[in-house]
C-alpha positions in Angstrom: 29.5 -26.0 -22.3 28.2 -22.9 -20.3 25.0 -21.2 -21.2 25.7 -18.1 -23.3 23.7 -15.1 -22.1 23.9 -11.9 -24.2 23.6 -8.6 -22.4 22.7 -5.6 -24.6 24.1 -2.1 -24.2 22.3 0.8 -25.7 23.5 4.4 -25.5 22.2 5.4 -22.0 22.1 1.8 -20.6 23.5 1.8 -17.1 22.7 -1.6 -15.6 24.4 -3.8 -18.2 27.5 -4.4 -16.1 25.3 -5.5 -13.1 23.3 -7.8 -15.4 26.4 -9.4 -16.8 27.8 -10.0 -13.3 24.6 -11.6 -12.2 24.7 -13.9 -15.2 28.3 -14.9 -14.5 27.5 -15.6 -10.8 24.7 -17.9 -12.1 27.3 -19.8 -14.1 26.7 -18.4 -17.6 29.2 -17.2 -20.1 28.3 -13.5 -20.8 28.4 -12.1 -24.4 28.3 -8.4 -24.7 26.0 -7.1 -27.4 26.0 -3.6 -28.8 22.8 -1.8 -29.9 24.1 -1.7 -33.5 24.9 -5.4 -33.7 22.8 -7.6 -35.9 24.7 -10.7 -35.0 23.7 -12.1 -31.6 26.9 -14.2 -31.6 25.3 -17.5 -30.9 23.8 -16.6 -27.5 21.3 -18.9 -25.8 19.4 -16.1 -24.1 19.3 -12.3 -23.9 19.0 -9.8 -21.1 17.7 -6.4 -22.1 18.9 -4.3 -19.0 17.8 -1.2 -17.4 18.9 2.4 -17.7 17.8 5.3 -19.9 18.4 4.1 -23.4 18.6 7.0 -25.9 17.9 9.3 -23.0 14.3 8.1 -22.8 13.5 10.4 -25.7 10.2 10.0 -27.5 8.9 7.3 -25.2 10.9 5.1 -22.8 12.2 2.2 -24.9 10.6 3.4 -28.2 13.9 4.2 -30.0 15.7 1.1 -28.6 13.0 -1.2 -29.9 14.0 -0.2 -33.4 17.7 -0.8 -33.0 19.4 -3.5 -35.2 20.1 -5.8 -32.2 16.4 -5.8 -31.2 15.4 -6.9 -34.7 17.6 -9.9 -34.2 16.2 -10.5 -30.7 12.7 -10.3 -32.0 13.5 -12.9 -34.7 15.2 -15.3 -32.3 12.6 -14.8 -29.6 10.1 -16.0 -32.1 12.0 -19.2 -32.3 11.9 -19.7 -28.5 15.1 -17.9 -27.3 14.6 -16.8 -23.6 14.6 -13.0 -23.2 14.5 -11.0 -19.9 13.7 -7.3 -19.9 14.5 -5.4 -16.7 13.1 -1.9 -16.1 14.0 0.0 -19.2 14.4 -3.4 -20.8 10.8 -4.2 -19.9 9.8 -0.9 -21.5 11.7 -1.9 -24.6 10.1 -5.3 -24.9 6.6 -3.7 -24.8 7.6 -1.2 -27.5 9.0 -4.1 -29.6 5.6 -5.9 -29.1 7.3 -8.9 -27.5 5.2 -8.2 -24.5 1.8 -6.5 -24.3 0.8 -3.3 -22.4 2.8 -0.2 -21.6 4.8 1.3 -18.8 3.7 4.8 -18.0 4.5 7.5 -15.4 4.2 6.4 -11.8 1.1 7.6 -9.9 1.8 11.0 -8.4 4.5 11.4 -11.0 7.2 10.5 -8.5 10.5 8.6 -9.2 10.7 5.7 -6.7 13.9 4.1 -5.5 12.9 1.4 -3.0 13.5 -2.3 -2.1 10.4 -3.9 -3.5 8.7 -7.0 -2.1 7.3 -9.1 -4.9 5.1 -12.2 -4.9 5.9 -14.9 -7.4 2.7 -15.6 -9.3 4.2 -17.9 -12.0 7.2 -20.1 -11.4 7.0 -22.0 -14.7 8.7 -19.4 -16.9 12.2 -19.7 -18.3 13.3 -17.1 -15.7 11.4 -18.2 -12.6 11.5 -22.0 -12.4 13.8 -22.2 -9.4 11.3 -20.1 -7.4 8.1 -21.2 -5.6 4.7 -20.0 -6.5 3.5 -17.6 -3.8 7.1 -17.0 -2.6 8.0 -13.4 -1.7 11.3 -12.0 -3.0 13.0 -8.7 -2.2 14.8 -6.8 -5.0 15.4 -3.1 -5.7 13.2 -1.0 -7.9 14.2 2.4 -9.3 12.0 4.0 -11.9 9.8 6.9 -12.8 7.8 5.2 -15.5 6.9 1.8 -14.2 3.2 1.9 -14.0 2.0 -1.1 -16.0 -1.2 -0.5 -17.9 -3.1 -2.3 -20.6 -6.7 -2.4 -21.9 -9.2 -4.5 -19.9 -9.1 -7.3 -22.5 -5.4 -7.6 -22.3 -5.4 -7.6 -18.5 -8.0 -10.3 -18.5 -6.0 -12.4 -20.9 -2.8 -12.0 -18.8 -4.6 -13.0 -15.7 -6.6 -15.8 -17.3 -3.5 -17.4 -18.9 -1.4 -17.1 -15.7 1.0 -14.7 -17.4 1.3 -12.3 -14.5 4.7 -13.4 -13.2 5.3 -10.9 -10.3 3.0 -8.6 -8.2 4.0 -5.8 -5.9 2.9 -6.2 -2.2 3.2 -2.4 -2.0 1.9 -1.0 -5.3 3.9 2.2 -5.1 3.7 3.0 -8.8 0.0 2.4 -9.4 0.3 -0.6 -11.8 -3.0 -2.3 -12.8 -3.6 -5.3 -10.5 -0.3 -4.7 -8.7 1.5 -6.1 -11.7 5.3 -6.0 -11.5 6.2 -8.4 -14.3 4.6 -10.5 -17.0 5.5 -13.1 -19.6 4.6 -13.9 -23.2 2.4 -16.9 -24.1 5.3 -19.4 -23.9 6.9 -18.1 -20.7 10.2 -17.7 -22.5 10.0 -13.9 -22.5 9.7 -12.1 -19.2 9.7 -8.4 -18.3 9.7 -6.8 -14.9 10.3 -3.3 -13.5 12.4 -4.1 -10.4 16.0 -5.1 -10.7 17.0 -8.7 -9.9 20.5 -8.1 -11.0 21.0 -5.8 -8.0 20.1 -8.6 -5.6 22.6 -11.3 -6.3 25.3 -10.7 -3.7 24.9 -10.2 0.1 27.5 -7.5 0.1 25.6 -5.2 -2.3 21.9 -6.2 -2.3 19.0 -6.3 0.1 18.9 -10.1 -0.6 20.2 -12.6 -3.1 16.7 -13.4 -4.4 17.4 -11.9 -7.8 20.0 -14.5 -8.6 17.2 -17.1 -9.0 16.1 -15.5 -12.2 19.5 -16.0 -13.8 19.9 -19.5 -12.3 16.5 -20.4 -13.8 17.6 -19.3 -17.2 20.9 -21.2 -17.0 18.9 -24.3 -16.0 16.4 -23.8 -18.8 19.2 -23.5 -21.4 20.9 -26.6 -20.0 17.6 -28.6 -20.2 
């Protein structure tokens, strides 16, 4: 049977269709999840996609983190279900306390829309195990609040435990230690600001490097 990957849609989400297509290309069966759903419909993994959920009111991701579907995601993530948060999804995961730290306004307060070169720092997570440590991948980034920050103790813990998953080669948003993506303690939950789902087809992306994250998840589920 195919891996079942759920893709959540919140009011204001705009990258759910792209995330669903990426998962399908990777060979998964995609299950659409609505923000008001409490039932995750038997999915094996969840993608929390990018966009402007709830209009980014209050704080980016803060309202979405309280949605019924996220309460179910938090519960299942605690049991080991793989979860990927992309851009606004990464913000939601930090607000839901599934990942530490916070995403704040970019340095200079500019919105950036660029193709970002990332270095793979950890290739043992559920979402990066088809990549090579030290490999550079090229995927789009588009955000105004992607500056990763955390207290010194948390940064030391992330670095010491190898939980920094991706780093920017050009730290355009001012993130601490060039951090573009991190994982939880088990490596089953990953969040990153750039968009792998926009780099899965040669026709539309700067590369197909982003497909590897979805292939990794499908392989993790199969294993």
